[in-house]
N, C-alpha and C positions, 0 to 999 in steps of 0.2 A: 445231479443227486437231489431227491427232491425233500424240500425238510419240509416241517409243519405248520411254519409260519414264516409270513413275509417279513415282518419286522419284528423283531426283541429288543426289550428294553435290559440295561443293566448298570447298575450304579454301584461308585464306591471313592473312595482316595486312593486307592492302588498306591502305596507309600511303601519303598522298599519292596519291591514289585516281587511277590512271590510264587511260590507251587501253588498255594491255594489260590490264588488272582488268575494263574493260567488253566488252572481244572473250572475255576467260573466260567471264564472267558470263552475257552472252548466249548465247554455244553452250550453256551449261547449259539455260538457260532454249528453246532451240530445241529439247533432247529430252529434257527432263523438264516432266511437269506440276507435278512440286512441286520447288522446290530446296532442298537443306539446306545452310545456309553455315555452316560453322566457321570463327568469325573471332577469330584468337589474343586470346588474353588480355596483358597489357601483362607480367605474371610470366615466359607461355611466349614473345611477342616478345623478351624480355630477353634469354632463352637462345638463341634463336639468333643472338644477335652480329650484328647487322648492320653494325655500325661507324659508327651516325650513329643522331641522334636520331629517337624513333619516335611520333608522335601516340596520345593516350592511348585505351583502347578505346571511350569515350562516344564521342570526338571521330570516331574512325573508321567506328565504327557510325553514326552522325548521318548523315554523307557516305555510305555505303553504302547507307541507309535512303533518303537526297533521291533517289539514281540508281534505286533499283527503283522507288521511286513516279511519278519522271520517266519510266520506261521502263514503268509499268504493270504490272509483275509483283509488287506487293505482295502481293497476295492468294495468291500463289502461291511462297511464301517463308517458310522457318523459320532463322531465326539461332539460333546457339548458340556458345555460348564454346568455343574450343578451346583446350585446355591443353597436349598435346601433338602429336606429327606425325602421330596416327590419328585421333585425336575418336571421332565415332559411324561412321564408314566400315568401321572394324575390328570393330564388333561387332553391327551394325543388321541385324536381317532385310529392314528398309523399303527399305535404299538398296540399288538395282540397279544405276548407273553411277557413276563418277565421273570429273570433267572436271580435266583437269590440262594444266600447259603444257608442254613439252620438259622446262624444267629442272625439275620438281618429278615428273617421270613414274615414277624409282626410287621414290620415297614410295607410289606407288600401287601399283606391286611389292609392294611389303612391306608393303600394308596386304591384299592378296590372298594374302600368306603369315600372316597373322595370323589374315584369315578361314578359311583352310583349316584351322587349328588349334584356331578354334571352330567347327569343322564347318559353316561357311557358305559359302554359293554365292561363287565369286569375283566381283567389281563388272566389268563391264565399264567398260574404260577408254579414256577417250575424250582423246588428246592434239592439243593446239591447237601451233602455230607459235609463239615467242615472238613479239609484235610489234616490227617495228624502227623506228628513228627515223628521222629524214632522214637520217642519215649509216650507215644499214643496220645498225647495231648493235642490239641489243635496249633497248627500253624497259625500264627498271627504277626501283624507287624511289631504290635506291642513287644513280644517276646523277643523278635528278633532286635529290636532297639534297644532291649535289658542287655544284649550279648548273650541269652539261654541256646540261640539256634540261629541256624544260618539260612538264608531264603531257600532251600529245600528241605528244609526240616530236622535239619541234623546237628545233634547236641554238641554245642561247643564247650570243648574241654577246658578246665578253666587250671592254671598250676597252682 
């Protein structure tokens, strides 16, 4: 299958690995031969001040790799620790495109500003819509951690 890009970047914390994460990554693998995933380090994840507990880097990486293996993507991935909002996407000549959610699209625009300053070609920005839960509000790790929904976006019925 001919994909549009040789190397595509995507980044995130990927905590409580959910349907929205899977959708984002599936899009990246759909358009890229190699997907370079920036996985937020524990230190960077803490700086994001999510307002809830975050699983360790090792636990998040294990769950991410399990998904990649199940989908047959393992041979087409490079995972690197993400220590800031930009990672290798701001400096790599290899990365041609970035896949982001509507929520993180502004970060992709900032990455392209940094790339221009570094005299690099801007990345093609591929934006996917947030994946809605069954109540039509976006699935998010925060909502999962609060006990509102599960990882598939189903409402958790409280007694």
